[in-house]
Steps between C-alpha positions, in 0.01 A plus 500: 500500500185333361475125520421318177216249482646171604451126456546220752449127533275482804387691805416431865439722799321487827150643525605661824838526675785351299777280633805657665822552312741211463833636623685189374462601136833617355501851356593530133267777376627849588287740694306754302142385440308796635167675512239673713215375718192721480159496668277702273723802440665472843842337547500194725804513727628222720333230283669164465584458131533137394629365171323171470613205289196310386451127474484313172418141598126510556190701582561606861871422538697706755664836437822637643610854573845532343566860605346748737542864595302788652349803332648828615437869439244556229424126495819429306691174525803326353521122513823340623686241299338159457510175304237398247394135530514502118505784249143418399358476852206741513496760774284762659563786736283566801482781755372377838397731784645845547385855555288655219578859603324504839624567853856385566507142625193389303526152351199404289516120489215496244749625241614228263553651157634298208653550157586219258871545433577227246785251449770527760780500243360810330522713814795737528614830647292678237179326609261744664154418638212685658307280742151639558129417485482509119780247456333294775173488304687395184685228689184370672299458179776335300610272786148408616474196266799351684365576848419214734414605854807680636727404210540594138703273278523323167596157378821445308287405199329839483799732483342670199183581693695679770728672249200646322328593826806697611509688174131579531568651845740739328226597254250580776743711705836654423742353759731801479233769547234323706210613284288345226541418215836339439750623243550392139149368436405393151273735304134413544546376858267653762593439864228545769703776665215677676381176661853410611548847649158489669579173677848627590340810654281279718804302616685826571228594749623214721869545424499862614380420852651377825421131456257215427255605773455852361153577370614496137684167533225341706245594233722369219566171675134464590394532136744225397440277808846538655543506878666836584685327782612205288826427323343575162393856588704670227406695189677239283275225629200731457597570138531127425160439658336776296655360181353162592154637587461808280122532548500509880422832676614694194352838586607471865860441397482783247370742764808437719707726275589834662345818353836611363585169335876462444483314167355677197316466270250289689138391474233762569261240642504143624557233234265207459782275617877499541592287197783638285440477125769583246348582160696455176384676182787498249390451140200275449474417870285812521233306308283204601677172577365147466750231603806481725771262615829551687820335383776337704690831532195686631435686175130553430361413156160646419280538192335831417220605268408843364230511236600244237863484605648249744852471640714305742697702756773392741593706804769437760406466870611864533300652215760493223340420160685203351273394212297780344204463262599149395263324255338834412333432166492124563234486770190709560337352808751287695311333786740227608868502597713236669872448555655158450739340752765556230421873501328529163173695482173384343223748413145425386329768292122478475459728200179420314585336167874506569556314827853391566746339736850645515811356667822698532818514706571769761747637244212539251587218263171382353463124543160478336209717398200279431147584391350151461146484374410297810533811717210737550559722805779349712495670841713310750838324489679273747831321450580144609838361607586409137433854369174395337237774498150423625271750328136563594279628218134575589420601143606160369363325813827312527816463705812452286838346571764681292852356472808724537536494122159666467298207372169401660562155646146436611184669625189423700153647467377706792155643439476718810732770372849408627687812601818457707703181559724430799721206597546349844821347632408158361447622145121490517329770295218712639292724275244755615185547293346822376130418502449262794592454863715201405870442461664211315785276610702288258726240660858527380420649158204639309436150370497361853195417708260794505317599819240773523537707819186674623525836675262710703151478349410774253836673542685466166877499516502798263832452322693431818876457515536213747785426740627224730623480858769266634244226570383500138169673573373691195352846555276679251271798544131505421276799445478578872651187654846351525513126431768247572528134423719254687705257289267234362183680612218554252316776685617811676600471867509866593331823411467851632278789400736774384224732384625577148615324182859385491690307237856475631642268761864475603641306798810639668789317664321462834175373348311830520253533212492838323197574286390792285328588177485774237359812662514353851734503795757250618394267781680240708319176581709350778430162659164489323372795702395765248593851604546820307869583509511790525193723448298608199744774404801269496673465161265745325750528214524120467215342302683187390424284202790288620742512791813329627707472817879528484786359706501814719132471600377783278172461311502630142169601341443511124232765486188434297454876475770753422708631785822304488648179627463496880740345751350456847814500713564219747138397553536123436742216574771426239441233236701319234478657155392448228178308560616213277808441716296503821264242346763274346702489825188461716569804720180699449379663820849481654775754556808442284 
């Protein structure tokens, strides 16, 4: 019987061998959970099947195996009775070792295949799972943001992030059939099925051999820098490593797939990298998008523009349209969007001759719709801890402070073309400039002490969305260079030649800096060492005018060109959402 997409509070598993079963747990769940372990299209017999209860008290907390059995004829298994730590405890199933259809007595210890199986309390005798390479790929990419060395786990304060990650695993691969995509997807959702199958085919080349020292396994482990004789020499650990380094030895990994690849359809040639991008195109998301923020539930709010018509769209973390074509007829060119700590949404529309600022509730109750004569072309919005909107307007050469009631409280002149404001954890306001290589810092409020921050010479910030790390450093992209300013500094203290214009900067929960720009690829700037991550062909469908990171470590790209809203699965570290909450609670650049 098919398994429905599931939710859970948190997840933790070992990156290699998992702990042994705890025989002291009382049994109160009847036997019946069942399924099949497969290597490619070959049954894996004699594999140890573990039902793993995952930790919920921190990133890297221990797991426990609460039930175990062995796969028999045809790879089939039935789990014995067991006790759930709690009904909401997340689980996974793994198949370790076994014979993938070779000579009797073969035990391929490189086999460690995984499927995300959901909350323990939702498992029953009708639960059926296929554990294979496709489900392993889906698990690796969605769990990678929670991976720390040999452990994967989540804090008790980020249950939502793990819940959403588990559901995304069910979108990438159907846990009851072992192929991609998952079942019940929303219309307009495109899963990267051929890429998932291609990587699964490469893993199958190792699974369907005698062990980690076979040629196929040795090659796989060599490409991902795993010692074939080490404890981590399993396909699960290899999949996690590929998800973490998707630009490394891409074609070599692709070429591992056997000529008669078991999972179809698949790629006809090597991809540019192994990133997995889900593309959403329902309604106006098929058109160009300008601004994006992610609310506390993980729903993505994005503005769109098509000709002279602008809208606001809301989509769930799983592609379900929640708000469709909102504000159509009210805005033509919405360039700014921000979500308040209270959950209300503020949109700036830079329509020539009819600029406006709109504030509304998630339930679409209009709180104000203002078109003050002071506005010219408002482009960027940030929200402070008191729900005031800081609005940058290069046409008016001003930065405005707008109260929750919609009235302009005050403004300051900024002649360099202020574009996008951002707040640090102390309430200081940073504004990037359109026409110079400067940024502006206002201490405490826009009427506070103003400091001009100089960037890399002759490299204008070019309408950059800036971002902060946990130390309060402010990052903003220049034309070719990435700048950052330490708290209190007046000139940049780091730069790196990235080789192309970029206007977006977001810092993830481990302090990695992600940068991109309309028409250009996504890069990671980690520890101030610029490196393309991955190669030039990486997110070719993602030309972001804005982007955000969610609590599951996915990066969402609001495309400047048409092509849909893009979710890059599991590439970053989780963050607190929305941006205003991260700023007001001083947790930017940290995992929730």
